[in-house]
C-alpha positions in Angstrom: 5.5 7.1 11.7 4.2 4.0 10.0 4.5 3.6 6.2 1.2 2.4 4.7 3.0 -0.5 2.9 4.5 -1.7 6.2 1.1 -1.5 7.9 -0.5 -3.4 5.0 2.2 -6.2 5.0 1.9 -6.5 8.8 -1.9 -6.9 8.5 -1.4 -9.6 5.9 1.1 -11.4 8.2 -1.4 -11.2 11.1 -4.3 -12.3 8.8 -2.4 -15.4 7.5 -1.1 -16.4 10.9 -4.5 -16.2 12.4 -6.1 -18.1 9.5 -3.9 -21.1 10.0 -4.3 -20.9 13.8 -0.7 -20.0 14.6 0.3 -17.9 17.6 2.8 -15.0 17.5 5.1 -17.2 19.6 4.9 -20.1 17.2 5.7 -17.9 14.3 8.5 -16.2 16.1 10.0 -19.6 17.1 9.8 -20.8 13.4 11.5 -17.6 12.2 14.0 -17.4 15.1 13.0 -14.1 16.7 11.1 -12.9 19.8 7.3 -12.8 19.6 7.5 -9.1 20.5 9.1 -8.5 17.1 6.2 -10.3 15.4 3.9 -7.9 17.2 5.8 -4.9 15.9 5.8 -6.3 12.3 2.0 -7.0 12.5 1.3 -3.4 13.6 3.6 -2.0 11.0 5.7 -0.3 13.6 8.8 -2.2 12.4 9.6 -2.9 8.7 10.2 -6.5 7.7 13.4 -7.0 5.8 13.4 -9.0 2.6 15.1 -12.0 4.1 12.8 -12.0 7.1 9.7 -11.7 4.9 11.0 -14.7 3.0 11.3 -16.7 6.3 7.8 -15.5 7.4 6.3 -16.5 4.0 7.9 -19.9 4.2 6.7 -20.4 7.8 3.1 -19.3 6.9 3.0 -21.4 3.7 2.5 -18.5 1.3 4.4 -16.7 -1.4 6.0 -13.2 -0.9 3.3 -11.8 -3.2 0.6 -12.7 -0.7 1.7 -9.9 1.6 1.3 -7.3 -1.1 -2.1 -8.5 -2.5 -4.7 -5.8 -2.4 -2.1 -3.0 -2.3 -2.7 -0.5 -5.0 -2.2 3.2 -4.7 -5.5 5.1 -4.2 -7.6 2.0 -4.9 -11.0 1.9 -3.1 -11.0 -1.8 -3.5 -7.7 -2.1 -1.7 -8.9 0.1 1.1 -12.1 -2.0 1.5 -10.0 -5.2 1.5 -7.7 -3.9 4.2 -10.6 -2.8 6.4 -12.2 -6.3 6.0 -9.0 -8.0 7.0 -9.0 -5.8 10.2 -12.5 -7.0 11.1 -12.1 -9.9 13.6 -15.6 -11.2 12.9 -14.9 -11.4 9.2 -11.7 -13.2 9.8 -13.4 -15.7 12.1 -16.1 -16.3 9.5 -13.5 -17.0 6.8 -11.5 -19.3 9.1 -14.7 -21.2 10.1 -15.7 -21.4 6.4 -12.5 -23.1 5.4 -12.8 -25.5 8.3 -15.9 -27.0 6.7 -15.5 -29.9 4.3 -15.4 -28.8 0.6 -18.8 -30.3 -0.5 -20.6 -28.7 2.4 -18.7 -25.5 2.0 -19.9 -25.2 -1.6 -23.5 -25.6 -0.5 -23.0 -23.0 2.2 -21.5 -20.6 -0.3 -24.5 -21.1 -2.7 -26.9 -20.4 0.2 -25.0 -17.2 1.2 -25.1 -16.0 -2.4 -28.9 -16.6 -2.6 -29.4 -14.8 0.7 -27.3 -11.8 -0.3 -29.2 -11.5 -3.6 -32.5 -11.5 -1.7 -31.4 -8.8 0.7 
């Protein structure tokens, strides 16, 4: 049975990998394991050891703490964040947003804020 922390960390690995456009195979090659192991980590079926998490964080360009962000016992906010990270459309929107040059991205953000306030 999956432990909720393993599932959360795995989702964060998948999220970051996807955000930077890296495949499971590419991450596996950087870390020195098979891509099937990355699949198991991302689903939370296998736990990630501390040294392996260190290697994954280095390969994905984040700190170890990144994988635990949003993880708080019983927190409704944490649950909403996990659900949002599981939504492929939301992830695609965030990835596209960060592909836009910063000045244009700021104007898009301001527009989205105005539209959400009007809704």
